[in-house]
DRENNU-511985 format. One record per residue: x, y, z of N, C-alpha, C in turn; residue in one letter. Coordinates in steps of 0.001 Angstrom, whole numbers, padded with zeros to 6 digits, always signed. Each point is the difference from the previous one (the first is absolute). Layout:
<pts>
XYZXYZXYZA/...
</pts>
This chain:
<pts>
+088036-065410-054710-000704-001029+000771-001464+000034-000386M/-000483-001150-000399-001361-000080-000468-000912-000446+001142K/-001093+000840+000222-000959-000308+001071-001081-000870-000582I/-000286-001020+000743-001016-000939-000473-001392+000585+000137S/-000868-000565-000755-001394+000455+000045-000627-000235+001370N/+000354-001075+000666-000550-000291+001326+000404+001090+001003E/+001279+000437-000153+000456+001065+000903-000755+001294-000247T/-000166+000313-001287-000747+001221-000331-001428-000056+000551K/-000629-001161-000168-001371-000148+000501-000021+000132+001519V/+000990-000565+000696+000038+000107+001466+000182+001431+000458G/+000961+000698-000709+000223+001402+000387-001254+000822-000238I/-000656-000216-001123-001218+000744-000304-001108-000307+000991L/-000106-001271+000380-001028-000383+000981+000282+000643+001355A/+001296+000004+000415+000352+000622+001283-000276+001501-000026A/+000379+000613-001122-000254+001446-000122-001495+000299+000031F/-000772-000829-000681-001456+000202-000019-000592-000159+001388S/+000467-001032+000717-000498-000216+001366+000353+001192+000894I/+001252+000493-000149+000417+001161+000811-000844+001225-000321A/-000220+000218-001316-000830+001145-000399-001416-000160+000535V/-000521-001243-000037-001345-000246+000509-000087+000277+001492L/+000997-000455+000760-000005+000236+001453+000112+001488+000306I/+000923+000649-000721+000178+001443+000234-001281+000756-000363I/-000637-000343-001124-001220+000666-000404-001141-000236+000965G/-000091-001245+000502-001055-000328+000954+000167+000829+001278Y/+001251+000028+000492+000246+000787+001219-000205+001502-000249N/+000349+000416-001218-000189+001418-000324-001482+000348-000037F/-000786-000908-000612-001439+000249-000059-000641-000035+001389L/+000529-000812+000897-000516-000049+001367+000490+001170+000837K/+000972+000744-000528+000525+001140+000732+001171-000325+000874G/+000529-001214-000118+001153-000373+000823+001253+000700-000509N/+000816+000414+000957+001285+000584-000365+000945-001112-000401A/+000569+000141-001152+000832-001080-000545+001471+000223+000327I/+000436+001209-000194+001420+000286+000163+000285+000868+001224F/-000949+000099+000906+000218+000797+001218-000570-000750+001193S/+000508+000346+001179-000457-000655+001224-001345+000591+000437S/-000725-000761+000809-001311+000424+000490-000071-000196+001509E/-000743+000911+000648-000245-000098+001442-001417-000522+000197T/-000130-001051+000800-001321-000593+000254-000545+000565+001310I/-001142+000657-000097-000682+000562+001164-001419-000570+000064L/-000611+000137+001168-001334-000555+000201-000937+001105+000516Y/-001270-000183-000315-001044+000902+000504-001252-000827+000239A/-000702+000277+001112-001171-000779+000378-001255+000876-000145R/-001029-000560-000684-001233+000749-000270-001210-000799+000484Y/-001040+000758+000375-001249-000657+000400-000806-000461-001210S/+000153+000709-001118-000653-000406-001248+000832+000539-001159K/-000059-000734-001136+000812+000373-001160-000864+000003-001258V/-001196+000618+000080-000880+000048-001166+000717+000694-001158D/+000111-000672-001148+000600+000590-001184+001494-000130-000080G/+000652-000503+001065+001458-000166-000025+000329-001408-000503L/+000969-000082-000856+000419-001290-000549+001509-000031-000097A/+000510-001197-000243+001443-000172-000168+000453+000802-001231V/+001197+000561+000081+000626+000824-001040-000540+001424-000039S/-000898+000349+000948-000441+001397+000068+001169+000862+000469K/+000089+001233-000462+001184+000810+000300+000028+000532+001422P/+001200+000267+000447+000250+000744+001238+000515+001370-000415V/-000716+001054+000402+000263+001336-000521+000415+000950+001108L/+000812+000980-000408+000298+001163+000839-000248+001222-000857I/-001037+000767+000347-000372+001186-000778-000237-000341-001471N/-000593-001172-000253-000321-000422-001352+001141-000706-000718G/+001177-000098+000605+001157-000643-000624+000135-001402+000564F/+000133-000992-000884+000069-001394+000432+001401-000331+000485Q/+000055-000533+001250+001274-000422+000573+000017-001487+000273I/-001111-000670-000227-000045-001433+000254-001341-000555-000424G/-000272-001232+000501-001240-000662-000397-000445-000920+001128R/-001254-000435-000096-000545-000965+000945+000380-001390-000506V/+000744-000716+000819+000482-001316-000438-000919-001137+000424D/-000643+000150+001154-000789-001115+000493-001052+000530+000977K/-001157-000666+000058-001061+000292+000968-000329-001291+000726L/+000036+000018+001338-000238-001199+000790-001053+000285+001064Q/-001000-000890+000091-001038+000117+001025+000522-000581+001302L/-000092+000782+001071+000495-000414+001295-001123-000629+000828Q/+000337-000761+001034-001025-000662+000820-000968+000978+000663P/+000449+001210+000312-000891+000977+000634-000863+000754-000999D/+000046-000355-001280-000844+000634-000999+000653+001152-000721G/+001171+000426+000420+000702+001079-000684+000755-000541-001203T/+000404+000891-000861+000737-000388-001215+001399+000593+000093I/+000990-000865-000130+001387+000434+000032+000484+000158-001435L/+000380+001234-000327+000486+000299-001351+001516+000051+000020A/+000595-000729-000960+001454+000021-000151+000357+001009-001084T/+000828+000971+000360+000374+001078-000914+001468-000147-000361L/+000273+000082-001277+001387+000000-000467+000331+001405-000475K/+000951+000640+000704+000383+001379-000261+001377+000005-000644I/+000150+000831-001001+001302+000148-000647+001035+000368+001057N/+001141-000737-000024+000993+000140+001054+000634+001363+000084G/-000071+000785-001032+000654+001311+000052-000854+001055+000707K/-001208-000380+000428-000862+000949+000708-000077-000395+001468Y/+000298+000961+000863-000060-000228+001443-001362+000473+000525D/-000619-000873+000764-001318+000300+000559+000140+000131+001514I/-000339+001187+000595+000058+000120+001458-000976-000964+000682P/+000388-000450+001209-000811-000980+000695-001381+000548+000396K/-000103+001303+000240-001285+000570+000413-000865+000406-001186N/+000344-000501-001189-000831+000261-001177-001298-000812+000093S/-001008+000451-000712-001307-000667+000008-000306-000456-001420I/-000318-001293-000127-000373-000567-001299-001522+000038-000111A/-000497+001049-000683-001443+000179-000128-000516-000756-001216R/-001174-000621+000194-000668-000674-001105-001037+000968-000570L/+000249+000499-001229-000837+001030-000584-000508-000441-001359E/-001143+000642-000380-000558-000237-001327+000759+000824-001023S/+000166-000586-001183+000718+000700-001069-000904+000391-001155T/-001232-000537-000045-000919+000364-001077-001420-000224+000481D/-000975+000357-000859-001412-000128+000347-000460-001449+000043L/+000771-000919-000601-000395-001406-000035+000364-000735+001280L/+000673+000664+000901+000327-000615+001280+001356-000643+000067G/+000841+000186-000980+001346-000566+000051+000787+000680+001106S/+000784-000803+000723+000749+000508+001141+001487-000065-000259K/+000749+000778+000756+001452-000005-000023+000485+000365+001385A/+001240-000323+000281+000614+000351+001281+000700+001341-000179I/-000430+000991+000781+000600+001332-000065+000763+000225+001298V/+001281+000253-000132+000844+000200+001164-000066+001451+000476M/-000355+000168+001262+000102+001312+000650+001282-000018+000817A/+001050+000578-000552+001311-000079+000617+000015+000712+001339L/+000622-000666+000983+000167+000604+001302+001226+000887+000044G/+000189+000638+001162+001129+000919+000151+001114-000589+000866D/-000079-001324+000249+001004-000638+000844+001319-000191-000734G/+001044-000191+000786+001335-000209-000559+000342-001481-000113K/-000809-000862+000623+000229-001447-000081-000786-000540-001186N/+000680-000717-000881-000624-000506-001207-000385-001466+000169F/-001080-000370-000690-000497-001372+000075+000987-000948-000661A/+000202-001151+000657+000895-001028-000517-000814-001140-000592L/+000685-000861-000671-000649-001136-000643-000737-000844+001046D/-001323-000196-000202-000800-000794+000926-000785+000817+001002G/+000161+001322+000043-000753+000844+000934-001447+000151-000457D/-000865+000250+000999-001425+000208-000276-000321+001485+000207T/-000582+000612-000990-000339+001429+000059-001390+000219+000577L/-000213+001201+000503-001350+000387+000404-000878+000104-001234N/-001262-000366+000148-000886-000016-001169-001388+000465+000407A/-000691+000598-000944-001411+000311+000177-000677-000041-001352N/-001338-000003+000037-000789-000128-001230-000784+001280-000194V/+000259+000699-001081-000762+001199-000332-001320-000408-000650E/-001015+000841+000186-001287-000258-000635+000154+000108-001510K/-000683-000908-000695+000016+000119-001453-000884+001138-000449N/+000020+000249-001267-000723+001163-000534-001493-000117+000223L/-000545-001211-000151-001438-000176+000177-000397+000194+001459M/+000851-000506+000933-000300+000196+001416+000080+001463+000376E/+000973+000717-000590+000118+001428+000299-001157+000797-000586A/-000507-000484-001143-001087+000728-000663-001351-000333+000606V/-000077-001082+000798-001291-000450+000521-000708+001062+000836E/+000683+000687+000944-000697+001073+000737-000518+001097-000922P/+000816+000345-001017-000445+001009-000954-001220-000493-000762V/+000002-001293-000305-001139-000570-000713-001269+000094+000844Q/+000140-000303+001293-001175+000093+000874-000514+001429+000070K/+000926+000955+000139-000417+001402+000025-000656+000398-001317K/+000566-000499-001105-000597+000314-001301-001409-000576-000100A/-000193-001209+000537-001336-000582-000025-000974+000829+000828E/+000441+000481+001175-000859+000855+000816-000349+001288-000745L/+001027+000588-000645-000247+001245-000738-000966-000239-001147I/+000173-001143-000681-000905-000307-001112-001422-000180+000510I/-000146-000651+001174-001336-000147+000579-000635+001340+000321G/+000804+000909+000586-000526+001330+000306-000339+000771-001269K/+000852-000133-001013-000296+000659-001272-001283-000540-000613M/-000243-001296+000166-001221-000598-000520-001225+000590+000698D/+000094+000133+001352-001125+000595+000732-000204+001463-000401S/+001126+000716-000226-000116+001400-000416-000665+000106-001366I/+000397-000889-000934-000605+000023-001329-001481-000357+000072L/-000347-000925+000906-001416-000335+000182-000780+001212+000481T/+000592+000736+000966-000655+001209+000494-000143+001038-001105S/+001069+000130-000818-000067+000967-001104-001083-000390-000987V/-000126-001310-000277-001046-000449-000924-001392+000287+000555N/-000152-000195+001333-001297+000303+000601-000279+001504-000035S/+001073+000814+000104-000187+001452-000056-000411+000445-001396I/+000528-000679-001008-000247+000419-001380-001299-000580-000576L/-000858-000598+000830-001258-000527-000543-000928+001160-000366N/-001028-000244-000821-000866+001103-000494-000729+000737+001111P/-000506-000739+001018-000742+000666+001084+000888+000986+000741D/+001229-000447+000282+000900+000908+000709+000329+001214-000858F/+000173-000204-001302+000272+001132-000883-001165+000983-000004Q/-001238-000535+000037-001154+000899+000064+000028+000819+001286K/+000296-000679+001124+000070+000728+001269+001101+001051-000029N/+001135-000362-000627+001096+000972-000098-000421+001193-000840V/-000718-000273-001107-000473+001100-000854-000959+000907+000770N/-000886-000618+000810-000912+000813+000810+000784+000855+000997K/+001010-000621+000584+000804+000750+000972+000700+001176-000665S/+000555-000231-001192+000672+001086-000710-000996+001090-000394F/-001241-000402-000362-001024+000999-000322-000337+000834+001226N/-000119-000675+001162-000287+000732+001234+001133+000963+000332S/+001235-000487-000190+001155+000871+000280-000001+001195-000950I/-000349-000243-001270-000046+001107-000955-001067+001012+000392A/-001185-000499+000441-001066+000918+000428+000448+000805+001218A/+000684-000672+000936+000485+000703+001198+001007+001080-000383T/+000892-000334-000921+000983+000995-000443-000670+001165-000710L/-001062-000318-000755-000740+001076-000668-000648+000926+001023S/-000595-000605+001055-000605+000818+001061+001050+000853+000693S/+001167-000599+000276+001071+000772+000638+000458+001141-000904L/+000045-000274-001288+000401+001055-000940-001002+001148+000017E/-001327-000351+000018-001018+001053+000069+000095+000788+001296G/+000249-000728+001107+000127+000684+001296+001200+000930+000003T/+001110-000489-000563+001190+000855-000037-000238+001251-000855S/-000775-000157-001090-000313+001165-000824-000834+001003+000785K/-000996-000520+000765-000815+000900+000819+000842+000719+001042K/+000923-000761+000605+000872+000624+001008+000872+001065-000642V/+000523-000298-001199+000812+000994-000707-000811+001251-000324D/-001268-000217-000444-000846+001165-000298-000301+000805+001244G/-000268-000711+001123-000282+000699+001253+001214+000794+000463L/+001168-000618-000130+001214+000714+000395+000219+001214-000897V/-000338-000146-001301+000183+001127-000910-000940+001151+000312G/-001267-000322+000304-000977+001060+000282+000226+000629+001370T/+000421-000820+000962+000198+000513+001361+001462+000306+000270E/+000765+000173-001071+001431+000232+000189+000297+001273+000751G/-000739+001083-000320+000234+001278+000677-000317-000098+001483K/-001149-000663+000284-000383-000124+001410+001018-000844+000770R/+000441-001098-000624+000996-000842+000666+001301+000765+000198I/+000367+000810-000997+001211+000812+000140-000136+000993+001139S/-001217+000617+000115-000218+000947+001100+000086-000690+001349A/-000610-001212+000094+000048-000754+001263+001441-000338+000359I/+000764-000437-000992+001401-000329+000262+000793+001231+000399L/-000340+001176-000653+000702+001230+000365-000312+000387+001434A/-001301-000151+000403-000372+000318+001386+000706-000936+000980N/+000034-001287-000357+000677-000951+000877+001486+000344+000122A/+000594+000415-001120+001403+000381+000038+000212+001241+000850E/-000949+000969-000121+000109+001218+000814-000122-000330+001484A/-000951-000896+000340-000174-000374+001411+001261-000681+000521I/+000533-000924-000790+001222-000671+000449+001160+000985+000135S/+000047+001019-000912+001050+001007+000084-000148+000834+001263L/-001268+000385+000320-000238+000777+001238+000394-000815+001226N/-000367-001282-000029+000369-000839+001139+001508-000086+000143L/+000698-000111-001116+001451-000084+000065+000618+001305+000475R/-000570+001146-000473+000535+001294+000423-000271+000284+001460N/-001130-000477+000516-000386+000262+001396+000281-001206+000892N/+000935-000787-000412+000289-001220+000763+000496+000331+001406N/+000877+001019+000101+000534+000371+001317-001102+000528+000908Q/-000895+000826-000576-001106+000540+000807-000919-001118+000487K/-000279-000912-000898-000878-001112+000391+000654-000821+001102I/+001310-000253-000140+000708-000732+001049-000030+000749+001313N/+000153+001365-000042-000044+000804+001228-001381-000075+000645A/-001057+000089-000843-001378-000078+000533-000235-001345+000659I/+000408-001059-000656-000190-001327+000569+000775-000152+001299L/+001219+000610+000032+000788-000061+001237-000694+000733+001137T/-000563+001202-000311-000722+000772+001023-001222-000769+000505N/-000743-000590-000960-001191-000772+000399+000394-001166+000891I/+001086-000645-000368+000480-001122+000810+000387+000461+001394N/+000678+001162+000070+000398+000540+001300-001220+000352+000850T/-001008+000638-000644-001213+000396+000731-000729-001227+000537I/-000161-001005-000837-000704-001207+000451+000751-000674+001141T/+001347+000005-000087+000776-000584+001101-000211+000783+001289D/-000017+001341-000110-000198+000821+001196-001392-000204+000584Q/-001017-000041-000895-001373-000200+000484-000121-001347+000692V/+000569-001017-000633-000071-001330+000600+000717-000023+001338A/+001171+000663+000050+000756+000021+001247-000750+000758+001085A/-000614+001168-000368-000716+000796+001009-001230-000731+000509S/-000778-000594-000880-001190-000738+000420+000379-001156+000909N/+001032-000669-000333+000437-001127+000825+000439+000485+001381F/+000723+001147+000018+000459+000530+001292-001181+000431+000857K/-000987+000680-000650-001177+000441+000744-000784-001185+000560Q/-000106-001039-000787-000709-001199+000462+000699-000613+001199T/+001337-000057-000070+000763-000563+001122-000182+000860+001239I/+000009+001331-000194-000177+000896+001159-001375-000181+000622D/-001041-000083-000848-001350-000207+000518-000115-001319+000742N/+000614-001010-000539-000043-001310+000658+000708+000063+001352A/+001148+000671+000024+000720+000126+001276-000824+000774+001028N/-000691+001073-000467-000831+000790+000909-001161-000819+000536K/-000630-000815-000903-001122-000833+000440+000460-001019+001020A/+001151-000582-000218+000535-000979+000948+000288+000668+001332V/+000553+001234-000044+000299+000716+001248-001283+000322+000772A/-001064+000455-000704-001285+000293+000657-000592-001256+000628D/+000059-001101-000730-000538-001246+000534+000780-000448+001219L/+001303+000198-000053+000822-000361+001151-000350+000871+001207Q/-000279+001294-000239-000382+000903+001106-001335-000412+000616S/-000955-000395-000886-001311-000429+000516+000135-001258+000838I/+000771-000950-000487+000195-001246+000742+000671+000278+001333V/+000943+000951+000015+000681+000344+001259-000986+000597+001008T/-000879+000892-000481-001000+000606+000893-000968-001046+000537K/-000400-000942-000882-000915-001055+000451+000661-000842+001070V/+001265-000354-000225+000723-000805+000985+000178+000760+001317N/+000127+001334-000083+000173+000805+001216-001327+000312+000676N/-001133-000397-000571-001310+000243+000614-000546+001365-000277G/+000493+000699-000977-000480+001325-000331-001180-000101-000953Q/-000998+000884+000216-001164+000017-000870-000999-001093+000371G/-001148+000067-000652-001088-000949+000296+000410-001430-000338S/+000612-000163-001179+000423-001340-000408+001061-000540+000940L/+000918+000874+000447+001024-000444+000929-000589-000400+001339G/-000976+000822+000506-000629-000342+001272-000812-001292-000122M/-000669-000146-001165-000798-001207-000210+000877-001234-000048L/+001165+000143-000593+000900-001144-000127+000705-000291+001306V/+000384+001042+000763+000845-000202+001170-000764-000015+001334N/-001277+000539+000067-000750+000086+001265-000913-001219+000124D/+000231-000849+001027-000800-001211+000192-001339+000293+000658T/-000131+001167+000658-001258+000330+000658-001126+000123-001010K/+000296+000674-001114-001040+000149-001027-000436-001367-000518M/+000930-000916-000116-000352-001347-000445-000895-000666+001039Y/+000371+000176+001288-000807-000621+001048-001392+000605+000037D/-000088+001341-000154-001308+000660-000003-000849-000466-001172N/+000593-000072-001142-000737-000473-001177-000469-001422+000188L/+000846-000814+000613-000362-001398+000247-001147-000075+001013N/+000065+000836+001064-001064-000010+001024-001302+000515-000594S/+000067+001058-000817-001219+000540-000618-000619-001024-000936A/+000812-000725-000720-000505-001026-000913-000686-001108+000786S/+000577-000353+001169-000599-001048+000830-001327+000446+000581K/-000062+001259+000489-001255+000512+000554-001078+000092-001054N/+000374+000423-001197-000976+000093-001082-000528-001371-000351L/+000840-000991+000048-000414-001368-000297-000989-000485+001042D/+000285+000302+001299-000920-000399+001072-001341+000715-000129N/+000050+001267-000390-001226+000761-000156-000882-000574-001094L/+000593-000367-001082-000770-000564-001126-000609-001334+000406I/+000760-000808+000756-000546-001294+000448-001192+000224+000918I/+000105+000927+000969-001091+000280+000936-001198+000588-000711D/+000256+000818-001035-001102+000582-000764-000781-001080-000739L/+000729-001027-000494-000694-001100-000684-000795-000848+000975K/+000556-000177+001235-000692-000858+000970-001143+000729+000715E/+000119+001293+000316-001021+000766+000748-000300+001299-000738N/-000690-000111-001078-000288+001235-000748-000959+000938+000724P/-000842-000559+000948-000999+000848+000673+000645+000972+000971K/+001204-000281+000396+000672+000926+000890+000312+001312-000687R/+000141-000051-001329+000460+001167-000724-001065+000595-000898Y/-001044-000775-000371-001035+000489-000913-001369-000324+000602V/-000960+001036+000151-001369-000177+000507-000953+000512-001051H/-001024-000838-000344-000997+000461-000960-001304-000719+000297F/-001145+000626-000368-001339-000573+000205-000818+000246-001237S/-000785-001008-000390-000797+000103-001214-001170+000956+000185V/-000664-000076+001182-001186+000837+000241+000282+001178+000919F/+001189+000189+000349+000336+001167+000843-000245-000242+001440G/-000371-001232+000416-000276-000271+001411+001248-000397+000735G/-000221-000367+001228+001148-000475+000774+000372+000976+001050G/+000804-000401+000852+000443+000843+001088+001154+000836-000456N/-000192+001294-000030+001047+000925-000443+001133+000089+000979K/-000332-000294+001288+001085+000095+000973+001034-001074-000237D/-000528-001141-000407+000938-001041-000249+000877+000348-001177K/
</pts>
């Protein structure tokens, strides 16, 4: 059976079209001879994510991003096509992560531990990981601060290394050298003094050692002497205190006896305190003396007679 040229051309054209479709889908990452599960993930931003970007698990591609759609609330709904032979738990998280320094993104699946697997049309939990530049930004700020501090330190070092400061440092080192030289001379003098007075110092140390040895040997005697002295002082203090108390008690008893005698009218003081007649007599004598003084002031001639020339009546 002879095939016509038109048939051959048609078969070749159909085969070419099929190869073209298969190649196009292959280049886009579409599964040609296997089934696919369509899942969804919602993101607040999709910087660097594009259609046909891979869906990875531990770096292994299990699917691709098929479509990105902007939602009315501003979020982006990503359509994921997963190879049908891979089961994804429903509590898995579809993280949007950077894959290189240029900011390219991919969907990385963090598989959950659930037993229920996502079905066609389910929406997975999603979050957006910081890209490399965002993660490095805090480090960059710290590096800038460190560089600023290093700049100030280098400025300080440059100011320290100026000629004037070096001169001052040289003067300081010269002063330190002179001080060390003086200390060295002093130490030599001390060494010479110790060498010349070594015998005397040895004798002093020997005497001190002998004294300490005597004290150690007579430690019990010294303790006994101190104990005796302590006992004597306690006895003296106790006896003096007792004698003082006895004297005080005796003085109080004597005073009490005197007060008792006075109250009983014994003795001159007792009679003076208890006898009202003496008070009355003293009061009467004081009154008479007062009257006498008044009369003497008013009539002095009754008590005193004198004449300038010796005349007058003597009888009067």
